[in-house]
Gaussian input, Z-matrix of N, CA and C with variables (Angstrom, degrees):
# hf/3-21g

backbone

0 1
 N
 C     1     B1
 C     2     B2     1     A1
 N     3     B3     2     A2     1     D1
 C     4     B4     3     A3     2     D2
 C     5     B5     4     A4     3     D3
 N     6     B6     5     A5     4     D4
 C     7     B7     6     A6     5     D5
 C     8     B8     7     A7     6     D6
 N     9     B9     8     A8     7     D7
 C    10    B10     9     A9     8     D8
 C    11    B11    10    A10     9     D9
 N    12    B12    11    A11    10    D10
 C    13    B13    12    A12    11    D11
 C    14    B14    13    A13    12    D12
 N    15    B15    14    A14    13    D13
 C    16    B16    15    A15    14    D14
 C    17    B17    16    A16    15    D15
 N    18    B18    17    A17    16    D16
 C    19    B19    18    A18    17    D17
 C    20    B20    19    A19    18    D18
 N    21    B21    20    A20    19    D19
 C    22    B22    21    A21    20    D20
 C    23    B23    22    A22    21    D21
 N    24    B24    23    A23    22    D22
 C    25    B25    24    A24    23    D23
 C    26    B26    25    A25    24    D24
 N    27    B27    26    A26    25    D25
 C    28    B28    27    A27    26    D26
 C    29    B29    28    A28    27    D27
 N    30    B30    29    A29    28    D28
 C    31    B31    30    A30    29    D29
 C    32    B32    31    A31    30    D30
 N    33    B33    32    A32    31    D31
 C    34    B34    33    A33    32    D32
 C    35    B35    34    A34    33    D33
 N    36    B36    35    A35    34    D34
 C    37    B37    36    A36    35    D35
 C    38    B38    37    A37    36    D36
 N    39    B39    38    A38    37    D37
 C    40    B40    39    A39    38    D38
 C    41    B41    40    A40    39    D39
 N    42    B42    41    A41    40    D40
 C    43    B43    42    A42    41    D41
 C    44    B44    43    A43    42    D42
 N    45    B45    44    A44    43    D43
 C    46    B46    45    A45    44    D44
 C    47    B47    46    A46    45    D45
 N    48    B48    47    A47    46    D46
 C    49    B49    48    A48    47    D47
 C    50    B50    49    A49    48    D48
 N    51    B51    50    A50    49    D49
 C    52    B52    51    A51    50    D50
 C    53    B53    52    A52    51    D51
 N    54    B54    53    A53    52    D52
 C    55    B55    54    A54    53    D53
 C    56    B56    55    A55    54    D54
 N    57    B57    56    A56    55    D55
 C    58    B58    57    A57    56    D56
 C    59    B59    58    A58    57    D57
 N    60    B60    59    A59    58    D58
 C    61    B61    60    A60    59    D59
 C    62    B62    61    A61    60    D60
 N    63    B63    62    A62    61    D61
 C    64    B64    63    A63    62    D62
 C    65    B65    64    A64    63    D63
 N    66    B66    65    A65    64    D64
 C    67    B67    66    A66    65    D65
 C    68    B68    67    A67    66    D66
 N    69    B69    68    A68    67    D67
 C    70    B70    69    A69    68    D68
 C    71    B71    70    A70    69    D69
 N    72    B72    71    A71    70    D70
 C    73    B73    72    A72    71    D71
 C    74    B74    73    A73    72    D72
 N    75    B75    74    A74    73    D73
 C    76    B76    75    A75    74    D74
 C    77    B77    76    A76    75    D75
 N    78    B78    77    A77    76    D76
 C    79    B79    78    A78    77    D77
 C    80    B80    79    A79    78    D78
 N    81    B81    80    A80    79    D79
 C    82    B82    81    A81    80    D80
 C    83    B83    82    A82    81    D81
 N    84    B84    83    A83    82    D82
 C    85    B85    84    A84    83    D83
 C    86    B86    85    A85    84    D84
 N    87    B87    86    A86    85    D85
 C    88    B88    87    A87    86    D86
 C    89    B89    88    A88    87    D87
 N    90    B90    89    A89    88    D88
 C    91    B91    90    A90    89    D89
 C    92    B92    91    A91    90    D90
 N    93    B93    92    A92    91    D91
 C    94    B94    93    A93    92    D92
 C    95    B95    94    A94    93    D93
 N    96    B96    95    A95    94    D94
 C    97    B97    96    A96    95    D95
 C    98    B98    97    A97    96    D96
 N    99    B99    98    A98    97    D97
 C   100   B100    99    A99    98    D98
 C   101   B101   100   A100    99    D99
 N   102   B102   101   A101   100   D100
 C   103   B103   102   A102   101   D101
 C   104   B104   103   A103   102   D102
 N   105   B105   104   A104   103   D103
 C   106   B106   105   A105   104   D104
 C   107   B107   106   A106   105   D105
 N   108   B108   107   A107   106   D106
 C   109   B109   108   A108   107   D107
 C   110   B110   109   A109   108   D108
 N   111   B111   110   A110   109   D109
 C   112   B112   111   A111   110   D110
 C   113   B113   112   A112   111   D111
 N   114   B114   113   A113   112   D112
 C   115   B115   114   A114   113   D113
 C   116   B116   115   A115   114   D114
 N   117   B117   116   A116   115   D115
 C   118   B118   117   A117   116   D116
 C   119   B119   118   A118   117   D117
 N   120   B120   119   A119   118   D118
 C   121   B121   120   A120   119   D119
 C   122   B122   121   A121   120   D120
 N   123   B123   122   A122   121   D121
 C   124   B124   123   A123   122   D122
 C   125   B125   124   A124   123   D123
 N   126   B126   125   A125   124   D124
 C   127   B127   126   A126   125   D125
 C   128   B128   127   A127   126   D126
 N   129   B129   128   A128   127   D127
 C   130   B130   129   A129   128   D128
 C   131   B131   130   A130   129   D129
 N   132   B132   131   A131   130   D130
 C   133   B133   132   A132   131   D131
 C   134   B134   133   A133   132   D132
 N   135   B135   134   A134   133   D133
 C   136   B136   135   A135   134   D134
 C   137   B137   136   A136   135   D135
 N   138   B138   137   A137   136   D136
 C   139   B139   138   A138   137   D137
 C   140   B140   139   A139   138   D138
 N   141   B141   140   A140   139   D139
 C   142   B142   141   A141   140   D140
 C   143   B143   142   A142   141   D141
 N   144   B144   143   A143   142   D142
 C   145   B145   144   A144   143   D143
 C   146   B146   145   A145   144   D144
 N   147   B147   146   A146   145   D145
 C   148   B148   147   A147   146   D146
 C   149   B149   148   A148   147   D147
 N   150   B150   149   A149   148   D148
 C   151   B151   150   A150   149   D149
 C   152   B152   151   A151   150   D150
 N   153   B153   152   A152   151   D151
 C   154   B154   153   A153   152   D152
 C   155   B155   154   A154   153   D153
 N   156   B156   155   A155   154   D154
 C   157   B157   156   A156   155   D155
 C   158   B158   157   A157   156   D156
 N   159   B159   158   A158   157   D157
 C   160   B160   159   A159   158   D158
 C   161   B161   160   A160   159   D159
 N   162   B162   161   A161   160   D160
 C   163   B163   162   A162   161   D161
 C   164   B164   163   A163   162   D162
 N   165   B165   164   A164   163   D163
 C   166   B166   165   A165   164   D164
 C   167   B167   166   A166   165   D165
 N   168   B168   167   A167   166   D166
 C   169   B169   168   A168   167   D167
 C   170   B170   169   A169   168   D168
 N   171   B171   170   A170   169   D169
 C   172   B172   171   A171   170   D170
 C   173   B173   172   A172   171   D171
 N   174   B174   173   A173   172   D172
 C   175   B175   174   A174   173   D173
 C   176   B176   175   A175   174   D174
 N   177   B177   176   A176   175   D175
 C   178   B178   177   A177   176   D176
 C   179   B179   178   A178   177   D177
 N   180   B180   179   A179   178   D178
 C   181   B181   180   A180   179   D179
 C   182   B182   181   A181   180   D180
 N   183   B183   182   A182   181   D181
 C   184   B184   183   A183   182   D182
 C   185   B185   184   A184   183   D183
 N   186   B186   185   A185   184   D184
 C   187   B187   186   A186   185   D185
 C   188   B188   187   A187   186   D186
 N   189   B189   188   A188   187   D187
 C   190   B190   189   A189   188   D188
 C   191   B191   190   A190   189   D189
 N   192   B192   191   A191   190   D190
 C   193   B193   192   A192   191   D191
 C   194   B194   193   A193   192   D192
 N   195   B195   194   A194   193   D193
 C   196   B196   195   A195   194   D194
 C   197   B197   196   A196   195   D195
 N   198   B198   197   A197   196   D196
 C   199   B199   198   A198   197   D197
 C   200   B200   199   A199   198   D198
 N   201   B201   200   A200   199   D199
 C   202   B202   201   A201   200   D200
 C   203   B203   202   A202   201   D201
 N   204   B204   203   A203   202   D202
 C   205   B205   204   A204   203   D203
 C   206   B206   205   A205   204   D204
 N   207   B207   206   A206   205   D205
 C   208   B208   207   A207   206   D206
 C   209   B209   208   A208   207   D207
 N   210   B210   209   A209   208   D208
 C   211   B211   210   A210   209   D209
 C   212   B212   211   A211   210   D210
 N   213   B213   212   A212   211   D211
 C   214   B214   213   A213   212   D212
 C   215   B215   214   A214   213   D213
 N   216   B216   215   A215   214   D214
 C   217   B217   216   A216   215   D215
 C   218   B218   217   A217   216   D216
 N   219   B219   218   A218   217   D217
 C   220   B220   219   A219   218   D218
 C   221   B221   220   A220   219   D219
 N   222   B222   221   A221   220   D220
 C   223   B223   222   A222   221   D221
 C   224   B224   223   A223   222   D222
 N   225   B225   224   A224   223   D223
 C   226   B226   225   A225   224   D224
 C   227   B227   226   A226   225   D225
 N   228   B228   227   A227   226   D226
 C   229   B229   228   A228   227   D227
 C   230   B230   229   A229   228   D228
 N   231   B231   230   A230   229   D229
 C   232   B232   231   A231   230   D230
 C   233   B233   232   A232   231   D231

   B1=1.4574
   B2=1.5298
   B3=1.3362
   B4=1.4624
   B5=1.5248
   B6=1.3313
   B7=1.4621
   B8=1.5254
   B9=1.3204
   B10=1.4645
   B11=1.5272
   B12=1.3218
   B13=1.4691
   B14=1.5283
   B15=1.3274
   B16=1.4654
   B17=1.5263
   B18=1.3068
   B19=1.4621
   B20=1.5376
   B21=1.3195
   B22=1.4657
   B23=1.5307
   B24=1.3253
   B25=1.4663
   B26=1.5206
   B27=1.3253
   B28=1.4645
   B29=1.5241
   B30=1.3064
   B31=1.4613
   B32=1.5268
   B33=1.3125
   B34=1.4595
   B35=1.5293
   B36=1.3169
   B37=1.4665
   B38=1.5300
   B39=1.3388
   B40=1.4642
   B41=1.5260
   B42=1.3368
   B43=1.4631
   B44=1.5347
   B45=1.3308
   B46=1.4636
   B47=1.5239
   B48=1.3311
   B49=1.4681
   B50=1.5325
   B51=1.3261
   B52=1.4671
   B53=1.5188
   B54=1.3358
   B55=1.4598
   B56=1.5276
   B57=1.3192
   B58=1.4622
   B59=1.5284
   B60=1.3147
   B61=1.4638
   B62=1.5228
   B63=1.3270
   B64=1.4621
   B65=1.5197
   B66=1.3287
   B67=1.4659
   B68=1.5302
   B69=1.3221
   B70=1.4645
   B71=1.5238
   B72=1.3213
   B73=1.4616
   B74=1.5226
   B75=1.3303
   B76=1.4604
   B77=1.5254
   B78=1.3190
   B79=1.4626
   B80=1.5235
   B81=1.2909
   B82=1.4619
   B83=1.5403
   B84=1.3217
   B85=1.4639
   B86=1.5282
   B87=1.3293
   B88=1.4597
   B89=1.5297
   B90=1.3059
   B91=1.4632
   B92=1.5224
   B93=1.3379
   B94=1.4598
   B95=1.5305
   B96=1.3317
   B97=1.4620
   B98=1.5246
   B99=1.3091
   B100=1.4572
   B101=1.5260
   B102=1.3076
   B103=1.4660
   B104=1.5309
   B105=1.3243
   B106=1.4653
   B107=1.5288
   B108=1.3264
   B109=1.4683
   B110=1.5260
   B111=1.3300
   B112=1.4668
   B113=1.5207
   B114=1.3307
   B115=1.4608
   B116=1.5301
   B117=1.3208
   B118=1.4675
   B119=1.5282
   B120=1.3184
   B121=1.4657
   B122=1.5206
   B123=1.3211
   B124=1.4693
   B125=1.5233
   B126=1.3255
   B127=1.4702
   B128=1.5249
   B129=1.3140
   B130=1.4635
   B131=1.5339
   B132=1.3152
   B133=1.4720
   B134=1.5254
   B135=1.3321
   B136=1.4680
   B137=1.5281
   B138=1.3182
   B139=1.4713
   B140=1.5301
   B141=1.3056
   B142=1.4673
   B143=1.5289
   B144=1.3333
   B145=1.4609
   B146=1.5278
   B147=1.3354
   B148=1.4654
   B149=1.5286
   B150=1.3315
   B151=1.4639
   B152=1.5223
   B153=1.3187
   B154=1.4566
   B155=1.5218
   B156=1.3183
   B157=1.4620
   B158=1.5273
   B159=1.3358
   B160=1.4630
   B161=1.5335
   B162=1.3217
   B163=1.4685
   B164=1.5222
   B165=1.3378
   B166=1.4675
   B167=1.5256
   B168=1.3291
   B169=1.4689
   B170=1.5260
   B171=1.3154
   B172=1.4659
   B173=1.5264
   B174=1.3296
   B175=1.4628
   B176=1.5215
   B177=1.3308
   B178=1.4635
   B179=1.5282
   B180=1.3079
   B181=1.4647
   B182=1.5243
   B183=1.3124
   B184=1.4665
   B185=1.5248
   B186=1.3335
   B187=1.4643
   B188=1.5273
   B189=1.3083
   B190=1.4630
   B191=1.5253
   B192=1.3133
   B193=1.4614
   B194=1.5319
   B195=1.3263
   B196=1.4677
   B197=1.5328
   B198=1.3226
   B199=1.4654
   B200=1.5252
   B201=1.3250
   B202=1.4664
   B203=1.5249
   B204=1.3198
   B205=1.4680
   B206=1.5261
   B207=1.3268
   B208=1.4594
   B209=1.5281
   B210=1.3249
   B211=1.4664
   B212=1.5240
   B213=1.3197
   B214=1.4679
   B215=1.5263
   B216=1.3201
   B217=1.4616
   B218=1.5269
   B219=1.3240
   B220=1.4600
   B221=1.5218
   B222=1.3160
   B223=1.4627
   B224=1.5247
   B225=1.3342
   B226=1.4614
   B227=1.5174
   B228=1.3273
   B229=1.4647
   B230=1.5233
   B231=1.3197
   B232=1.4729
   B233=1.4913
   A1=111.33
   A2=117.11
   A3=120.51
   A4=109.42
   A5=116.07
   A6=119.46
   A7=111.03
   A8=117.72
   A9=121.08
   A10=111.33
   A11=117.17
   A12=120.52
   A13=110.85
   A14=116.10
   A15=120.06
   A16=110.01
   A17=116.13
   A18=121.46
   A19=110.03
   A20=117.11
   A21=121.50
   A22=111.47
   A23=116.97
   A24=120.97
   A25=110.29
   A26=116.58
   A27=120.50
   A28=110.26
   A29=116.49
   A30=121.25
   A31=110.46
   A32=116.29
   A33=121.56
   A34=111.77
   A35=117.01
   A36=121.66
   A37=112.42
   A38=116.28
   A39=120.07
   A40=113.53
   A41=115.90
   A42=120.75
   A43=111.41
   A44=114.91
   A45=123.28
   A46=107.24
   A47=118.07
   A48=119.47
   A49=111.64
   A50=115.92
   A51=120.71
   A52=112.29
   A53=117.70
   A54=119.60
   A55=113.16
   A56=118.06
   A57=121.76
   A58=111.96
   A59=117.23
   A60=122.08
   A61=110.03
   A62=116.09
   A63=121.83
   A64=108.46
   A65=118.36
   A66=119.27
   A67=112.92
   A68=116.75
   A69=120.08
   A70=113.76
   A71=116.95
   A72=120.31
   A73=109.34
   A74=115.49
   A75=122.26
   A76=109.76
   A77=115.88
   A78=119.56
   A79=111.63
   A80=117.25
   A81=120.67
   A82=111.69
   A83=116.78
   A84=120.84
   A85=112.80
   A86=117.58
   A87=120.58
   A88=113.39
   A89=116.51
   A90=119.85
   A91=113.36
   A92=116.12
   A93=121.59
   A94=112.16
   A95=116.11
   A96=120.36
   A97=110.55
   A98=115.69
   A99=119.99
   A100=109.46
   A101=116.07
   A102=120.41
   A103=111.89
   A104=118.37
   A105=120.81
   A106=110.62
   A107=116.78
   A108=120.34
   A109=110.64
   A110=116.23
   A111=120.48
   A112=109.77
   A113=117.20
   A114=121.76
   A115=110.97
   A116=117.22
   A117=121.05
   A118=111.29
   A119=116.54
   A120=120.83
   A121=110.00
   A122=116.70
   A123=121.36
   A124=110.26
   A125=117.52
   A126=120.24
   A127=111.03
   A128=116.63
   A129=120.64
   A130=110.82
   A131=116.92
   A132=121.10
   A133=110.22
   A134=117.11
   A135=120.48
   A136=110.62
   A137=116.96
   A138=120.63
   A139=110.96
   A140=116.09
   A141=121.43
   A142=112.33
   A143=116.25
   A144=120.77
   A145=113.54
   A146=116.84
   A147=121.77
   A148=111.05
   A149=115.07
   A150=122.09
   A151=108.54
   A152=114.75
   A153=121.33
   A154=107.30
   A155=116.05
   A156=120.33
   A157=106.35
   A158=117.26
   A159=120.84
   A160=112.07
   A161=115.49
   A162=121.28
   A163=112.09
   A164=117.25
   A165=118.39
   A166=111.95
   A167=117.97
   A168=121.90
   A169=110.51
   A170=116.38
   A171=120.77
   A172=110.45
   A173=117.02
   A174=120.80
   A175=112.05
   A176=116.93
   A177=121.13
   A178=113.30
   A179=117.09
   A180=120.60
   A181=108.55
   A182=114.87
   A183=120.48
   A184=112.75
   A185=116.05
   A186=119.34
   A187=109.87
   A188=115.80
   A189=120.89
   A190=111.13
   A191=116.61
   A192=120.54
   A193=111.71
   A194=117.59
   A195=120.92
   A196=110.83
   A197=116.77
   A198=120.56
   A199=110.33
   A200=116.39
   A201=121.01
   A202=110.08
   A203=116.80
   A204=120.63
   A205=111.25
   A206=117.43
   A207=120.51
   A208=110.53
   A209=117.34
   A210=121.48
   A211=110.14
   A212=116.88
   A213=120.64
   A214=110.82
   A215=116.59
   A216=121.11
   A217=110.67
   A218=117.10
   A219=121.32
   A220=112.68
   A221=116.53
   A222=121.35
   A223=113.23
   A224=116.96
   A225=120.08
   A226=112.79
   A227=116.35
   A228=121.76
   A229=110.35
   A230=115.14
   A231=119.64
   A232=111.61
   D1=-51.88
   D2=179.42
   D3=-62.51
   D4=-46.52
   D5=-179.54
   D6=-58.33
   D7=-45.88
   D8=-177.70
   D9=-61.25
   D10=-39.03
   D11=179.39
   D12=-68.29
   D13=-42.00
   D14=178.39
   D15=-68.09
   D16=-40.45
   D17=177.28
   D18=-57.10
   D19=-44.18
   D20=179.67
   D21=-64.45
   D22=-40.24
   D23=178.85
   D24=-63.01
   D25=-48.89
   D26=-178.44
   D27=-64.27
   D28=-41.75
   D29=178.30
   D30=-58.17
   D31=-45.67
   D32=-179.77
   D33=-66.59
   D34=-45.33
   D35=-177.47
   D36=-65.79
   D37=-38.07
   D38=-173.85
   D39=-105.73
   D40=-0.77
   D41=-179.20
   D42=56.33
   D43=49.51
   D44=179.06
   D45=-120.43
   D46=136.27
   D47=177.81
   D48=-58.35
   D49=137.02
   D50=-178.36
   D51=-55.72
   D52=-36.76
   D53=-176.48
   D54=-68.22
   D55=-9.31
   D56=176.03
   D57=-89.90
   D58=-5.10
   D59=-177.74
   D60=-106.16
   D61=119.88
   D62=177.60
   D63=-116.65
   D64=169.47
   D65=176.97
   D66=-57.59
   D67=-28.66
   D68=-176.81
   D69=-93.39
   D70=6.00
   D71=177.83
   D72=-64.57
   D73=122.57
   D74=-179.97
   D75=-87.47
   D76=135.01
   D77=179.26
   D78=-63.23
   D79=-45.49
   D80=-176.17
   D81=-80.11
   D82=-49.20
   D83=-173.49
   D84=-74.08
   D85=-46.90
   D86=-175.05
   D87=-91.48
   D88=-38.49
   D89=-174.68
   D90=-98.03
   D91=-16.10
   D92=178.18
   D93=53.33
   D94=45.78
   D95=-179.77
   D96=-93.59
   D97=153.71
   D98=176.40
   D99=-97.50
   D100=179.31
   D101=-175.54
   D102=-64.49
   D103=-31.66
   D104=177.65
   D105=-66.44
   D106=-42.49
   D107=176.70
   D108=-59.75
   D109=-46.49
   D110=179.94
   D111=-60.97
   D112=-43.52
   D113=179.41
   D114=-58.76
   D115=-45.20
   D116=-179.80
   D117=-65.25
   D118=-40.28
   D119=177.68
   D120=-63.58
   D121=-45.86
   D122=-179.50
   D123=-61.87
   D124=-42.85
   D125=179.17
   D126=-59.65
   D127=-42.62
   D128=179.77
   D129=-66.65
   D130=-40.14
   D131=177.89
   D132=-64.67
   D133=-41.31
   D134=177.59
   D135=-59.78
   D136=-42.36
   D137=177.91
   D138=-65.00
   D139=-46.55
   D140=-176.70
   D141=-60.80
   D142=-41.26
   D143=-174.48
   D144=-103.69
   D145=-1.03
   D146=-178.64
   D147=53.60
   D148=53.52
   D149=177.49
   D150=-131.61
   D151=164.16
   D152=174.18
   D153=-114.85
   D154=126.62
   D155=176.49
   D156=-109.78
   D157=105.46
   D158=-176.87
   D159=-63.49
   D160=152.81
   D161=-178.33
   D162=-55.48
   D163=-38.34
   D164=-178.63
   D165=-67.72
   D166=-22.28
   D167=174.90
   D168=-81.21
   D169=-36.90
   D170=-178.68
   D171=-60.06
   D172=-37.34
   D173=179.89
   D174=-57.90
   D175=-27.92
   D176=-175.37
   D177=-95.14
   D178=-0.55
   D179=179.24
   D180=-82.50
   D181=115.50
   D182=-178.27
   D183=-108.06
   D184=-31.37
   D185=-176.98
   D186=-142.77
   D187=177.06
   D188=-176.77
   D189=-63.44
   D190=-38.01
   D191=-179.86
   D192=-59.32
   D193=-36.18
   D194=178.07
   D195=-59.45
   D196=-41.75
   D197=178.98
   D198=-68.89
   D199=-44.37
   D200=179.86
   D201=-57.21
   D202=-47.38
   D203=-178.71
   D204=-64.28
   D205=-39.62
   D206=178.54
   D207=-63.14
   D208=-45.52
   D209=179.76
   D210=-62.26
   D211=-45.46
   D212=179.42
   D213=-59.41
   D214=-42.45
   D215=179.16
   D216=-63.16
   D217=-45.90
   D218=-178.55
   D219=-66.77
   D220=-32.84
   D221=-176.94
   D222=-96.34
   D223=-2.72
   D224=-179.90
   D225=68.17
   D226=37.36
   D227=-178.77
   D228=-104.94
   D229=157.78
   D230=175.95
   D231=-103.66

């Protein structure tokens, strides 16, 4: 559920088909996004899930799974 919602956000923001995004998709290596793209994606995810992702956490986000795990932890989801 969390992954699918994040997948949809990234797909919309970057105009990439959802089926090309997996939990292991790397922002830098696979998607070739810059820091502004990541910032916009993070802002949309924060709105969608009503969470705050601090800047020091954003630096450590390398792939979609990292965001999914952070959201699950913040929301107490499995």
